[in-house]
N, C-alpha and C positions, 0 to 999 in steps of 0.2 A: 505494501499499500503505498504510496507517495503523500506526504503532506506539506504544504505550502503555508508558511508563516510567514504574516509580515512585523515590521516593527518598523519603531522612527515617528510614527504621526504624533499629532501634540496640535497645541494652540500656539499660533506665531502672527504677529502684528502686519498689519500691510507691507510689502515691500520687503518682508523678512525672505529666510531661505529654510528648507527643510532637506533633508535627504530620506527616502523610505528605502528598506530592504525587506526583499523577499528569501525566505532560504527555503529552499527543497529539499526535504530526506526520506528515508524509506529505501527499498529497494530499487532504487533507480538503473537503468540501464540507459536512458538517454533523455537530454530535456532536447526538446528543438526550438521552435519561437516561442517567448516569454511575453507577458502582456504585464501592463496596467491599465486598468480598467478604474470607472469614479461613477460615483453615485450620489449627486446633489441630493438637498432638501427637496422632494416632491417633484425630482426629476427621474427620466429612466438611465437608468446605467450606459456608460457610453465609455467607447474606446479611447483611453490615454495616448498610450505610446505601446509601441511592439520593436522587439528584436529578435533578429532569427541567431543561430547557432554561428553562423559567421560573423556576427556583427550588427548585420543592415539592420537599418533602423526606419521605423515611421513614426509620425506624429500627428494627433490632430492639429487642426491648421489654428487653432486658437492657442495652442500648445508652444508652436514653436517659436525657437528664439528664446524660450524661458525655463521650458523642462528639457532635459536630460536623462533618456532613458542607457543603462549600460548593464554589463554583465561579467561575471569573472567564472566562467566556466568550470574550473577546478574545484571550486566552493558551491555549485548549484544555485548560484544567488544572483538574483537582479535587482539593480538599484535603479528608483528614481531620483532625479536631483531637482528638485523646483526652487525656482531662484522667481524674485519682483512677484511674488506672490499676492494675490486678490483675494477680496472677501468672494467672489464667484468660484474660487478654486475649492471653496468649503464642499467636505465630502468626505465620504467612507471610499476611501482607495485600495480596492483588490487586485491583488497578484494571481495571474493567472497563466499555465504553461500547456506547453502540448507536450507528454511526455511517454515513456515506455517502462516499463516496470516487467520483473518477471510474473508477475498477477496481471499487468491493466497496461492497456494501451488507450491513451485517450487523452482528454483536458482536467487539469485539475483547478480550483481556486481554493485561496486562500480565505480565512475567516474576515478580512480585512481591517485596515487601521485608520481612526478618524481625522483629517486633517479640518483645523476650524482656524480660519483666517479672520482676525478682529480685533480690533484696536480698544 
């Protein structure tokens, strides 16, 4: 079984920065594309960013230039560096990954980490 555990969320003032981490654990054979999604209050969950195993990245248009996704394949970890945060970035941020393990091939979700941008 594969687990994804996010960390790094919290309360930050507008203009501030946060770095989210998501570590995958379990009987992992391979992790392919990794994603960060977010869901704001009374909003649908949306894709924030993705990164392939080779490092190709993709971002939601509204986040380009402020957010950076990266990963450490040796640590099975994906990161999201968030700069110049705005109140509208307030959301629960979820890690997601396409994985293969001894017993499972498919998509996995983390439990989410809350990010609140407020003065």
